[in-house]
C-alpha positions in Angstrom: 39.3 -85.8 71.9 41.6 -84.0 69.5 42.7 -85.4 66.2 45.3 -84.2 63.7 44.5 -84.9 60.0 47.3 -84.4 57.5 46.9 -83.9 53.7 48.8 -82.6 50.7 51.5 -85.2 50.3 52.2 -86.9 47.0 54.7 -87.3 44.1 56.4 -84.3 42.7 59.3 -83.7 40.3 62.6 -82.1 41.6 62.1 -78.4 41.7 58.4 -78.7 42.3 56.2 -77.6 45.2 53.8 -79.1 47.7 51.8 -77.7 50.6 51.1 -79.9 53.5 48.1 -79.2 55.9 47.6 -80.4 59.4 44.1 -79.7 60.7 43.2 -80.2 64.3 39.6 -81.3 65.0 37.8 -81.9 68.3 38.0 -79.9 71.5 40.7 -77.5 70.2 41.0 -74.1 72.0 44.2 -73.1 70.2 47.4 -74.6 68.9 50.3 -73.4 71.1 53.1 -75.1 69.1 53.0 -76.7 65.7 55.8 -78.7 64.2 56.5 -80.7 61.1 58.9 -83.7 61.3 60.0 -86.1 58.6 61.4 -89.6 58.5 63.1 -91.0 55.4 63.6 -94.8 55.0 66.4 -96.1 57.3 66.8 -92.7 59.0 65.7 -91.2 62.3 62.8 -88.8 62.5 64.0 -85.3 61.9 62.4 -82.0 63.1 61.9 -79.8 60.0 60.1 -76.7 61.2 58.5 -75.1 64.3 55.9 -72.4 64.8 54.4 -71.1 68.0 51.3 -69.0 68.7 53.6 -66.1 69.6 55.1 -66.1 66.1 58.4 -67.9 66.7 59.6 -69.8 63.7 62.5 -72.2 63.3 63.8 -74.5 60.5 66.3 -77.2 60.1 69.2 -75.8 58.0 68.5 -78.1 55.0 65.1 -76.5 54.3 65.8 -72.8 55.1 64.8 -70.6 52.2 62.7 -73.4 50.6 60.1 -74.4 53.2 57.7 -72.1 55.1 55.6 -73.1 58.1 52.5 -71.2 59.0 49.4 -71.4 61.2 45.8 -70.4 60.7 44.4 -70.1 64.2 40.8 -69.6 63.0 41.0 -73.0 61.2 43.3 -74.7 63.8 45.5 -75.7 60.9 49.3 -75.8 60.5 50.8 -75.7 57.0 54.1 -76.5 55.5 54.8 -74.9 52.1 57.6 -76.7 50.4 59.3 -75.2 47.3 62.3 -76.3 45.3 61.8 -79.9 46.4 64.7 -82.2 46.0 65.0 -86.0 46.1 66.5 -85.8 49.6 63.2 -84.3 50.8 61.5 -87.6 50.2 60.1 -88.9 53.5 57.0 -89.4 55.5 56.0 -86.1 57.0 54.4 -85.9 60.4 52.7 -83.0 62.1 52.7 -82.4 65.8 50.7 -80.0 67.9 50.8 -79.0 71.5 47.2 -78.2 72.5 45.9 -77.6 76.0 49.0 -79.1 77.7 49.0 -82.3 75.6 50.9 -83.6 72.6 49.2 -84.7 69.5 50.5 -86.4 66.3 49.2 -86.7 62.8 49.2 -90.0 60.9 51.9 -89.0 58.5 51.8 -88.2 54.8 54.2 -89.5 52.1 56.2 -87.0 50.1 58.1 -88.4 47.2 60.4 -86.3 45.0 61.4 -88.1 41.9 61.7 -87.6 38.1 
């Protein structure tokens, strides 16, 4: 059984930074695809960033140049470094991983950007 455990959310002022972590535990051989989504109140869930085990990266336009997704295969962990945070980045952030032909989701972590 694989579980994804997220950490790193919190309250930050505009212009600040946070790093989210998504650690996969259990029978993990390797993470094939890692993604971060976010969902703001009253809005649909949005794909923020993608990383694959072959090194492919992709970002939604609104975070390009500010967010960086990365993956540590030895730790089975996907990260999201978020810089220059703005109030519109406020949302619950969810990680997703494709591991051994199955989809897994984290429980979500709240990110609030406010002065």
